Residue, then its C-alpha position, 0 to 999 in steps of 0.5 A: m544242382n539237379p543231377f537229372f537236368g541235361m541228362s540223355m533220354r535214355s533215361f529210364s538207365n539213368l533212373r536205374e543206375s540212381f536206385q542202384r546205387g542207393d540214391v532217393v528220387y523225388g518226383a512229382w504227380s501230374a493229374l491236369p491234361s496239360a503240358f505247361a502244367a507239366e513243364l512247371m512241375v519240374s523244379p530243381g531235384v525233381g527226378y521224374v514226373c509221373v502224368d496219371q492216366q488212371h485218376g487224372l483228366i489226361d487222354y493219350g494226346d495230353c500224354l504226348a505233349m506232357f511226356a516231351a515237356i517233361e523231357a525238355r525241363g530235364s526230368v523223366p516222364i513216367s505214367r501210372v496206366p488206367a489198368n493192367e492191360a498190355w494194350l494200355i502199357a504198350k501205347t504208354l510206352d510207345a509214346g516215350a514214357q520211360g517207366v509205368i506204375v500199374p494199379l491194382v496187383n494183388n498176386r504174382a501172376e498179375a505182377q508177371k503180366a505187368v512185367e510182360a507187357c513191358r517187355y518184347p518177346p522172349q521175355g515178354v508180350r509187348s508188340f514192337g512198334p515204340i514209335r516216339a520211343a524209339v527216338v527218346s530211349a533205347a527202346r530195343d537195345t536194352d529191352t531185357l529182364g531187368n534192363g528196360p523201361l521201368c515197370f512198378v506195381m501198386v500193391e493196394t489191397r489186403e490180398g496183395v499185402k498178404n501175397i507181397e512176398e511173391i509179388a516182390t520176387t517176380p522175375g523183372l519187376d523194378g519195384i512197388y508203389v504205395g498210393p496211401a489212400d489206395l492202400a487205405l481203402g483196400l485195408g477199410l480205412a479212410p482215404d488220405l495220404d497220411k495214415a496213422e492207423p497201426e494196420h496202415a503203418q504196418a501194411v507199408q512196413d510190410i511192403l518196404q521189408a519185401c522190397k528190400r529183401a527182393g532187391i527192388v525199389a519201394g516208392i510211395q505217394c506223400s502229401g509233402g516234402r516233410t513226410g517225403k523225407q521221413y520215408a526216404d530215411k526209411g528206405f523208400q527211394l521212388i517218392t512223389v512229394i508234390k502233385d499238380s491239382a493238390l498244390l494248385q487247390a491248397g495254394a488258392k485256398r490258403e492265399i484267399r484266407i490270408a487276404l480275407d484275414q482268416g490265416a492259414t489252416p494248420a495243414e496249409q502252414g506246412g506248405y501247399t500239399 
C-alpha cells in the first residue's frame, strides 16, 4: 500500500520525516502540460511528482492545475524551477509546490540564495503571499531553516562538483539532486541518463558521499525502476524513476515495432523509460 496515499497536504513535513527515517522515496517527472497526465503518473508507491518548469512545456497556469491533480491522487507536488531566481521560486511555492529543485548551483553562495528564496524573513527573503500554499501547507508556522518547503539544488558542472562540500553544508539545504545527463554535459560527456564513464561515476559518488557527510538527502534522475533500485541501494533517497514524455514516446515506439513484427529493441525490453 502506498504510504503517501491519503496524507495531509502539509506534506513537505511528511517527506522530510521519511528522509529522516532513512526511507527511500520514489517519484515521477512531468514534462507535459497536462493535469490529467500528472494524475496518471501517480501509481501506488509514487511519493512525489516533479513538475518540470525548466525543460518541460509547462507554464504557471499549468503548474496550478498539475499541483492540484497530484495532491488529489495522494502524492506530493514539487517542481524544478527554471532558474535560481527568488521570484520564480516564490511563485512556485505560492502556487502550492511542497518543494523546489533549483538547477545549476555551483557554489555555497548560489546554494544559499536558493535556500533563502524558500524561507520568509528573518531566515530568508521570500515575500509573504502564499495564496494557494496557505490552504495546502503549513505555510508560515513551520517556515524555519530545515523545516519548511523542501529545497534541493542541482550540481551539474565541474565547478559544482569541485565545490560539493561547501554546497552540501549550506545551512537549510535539504538535498542535492543529480541530473545525470546535465552532469554529463558539464563534464564534457554525451548527455544521457545511464553513464558508464569513470569520471561521471566518480562525480556521482562524490555528490552522494558529500550528502551523507552533511546529513542531507541525495536525489537522482533515473532511466527506470531497475537503475532506481540500484541507486537506492547506494544510498540515494529521492529517486525519480519515470517521466511522462519518455514513457509515452518509448511505449509508442515499442508497440508499433511489435505490430510491424520488428520486435522491441534491447532498451525497450527493459521497460518504458
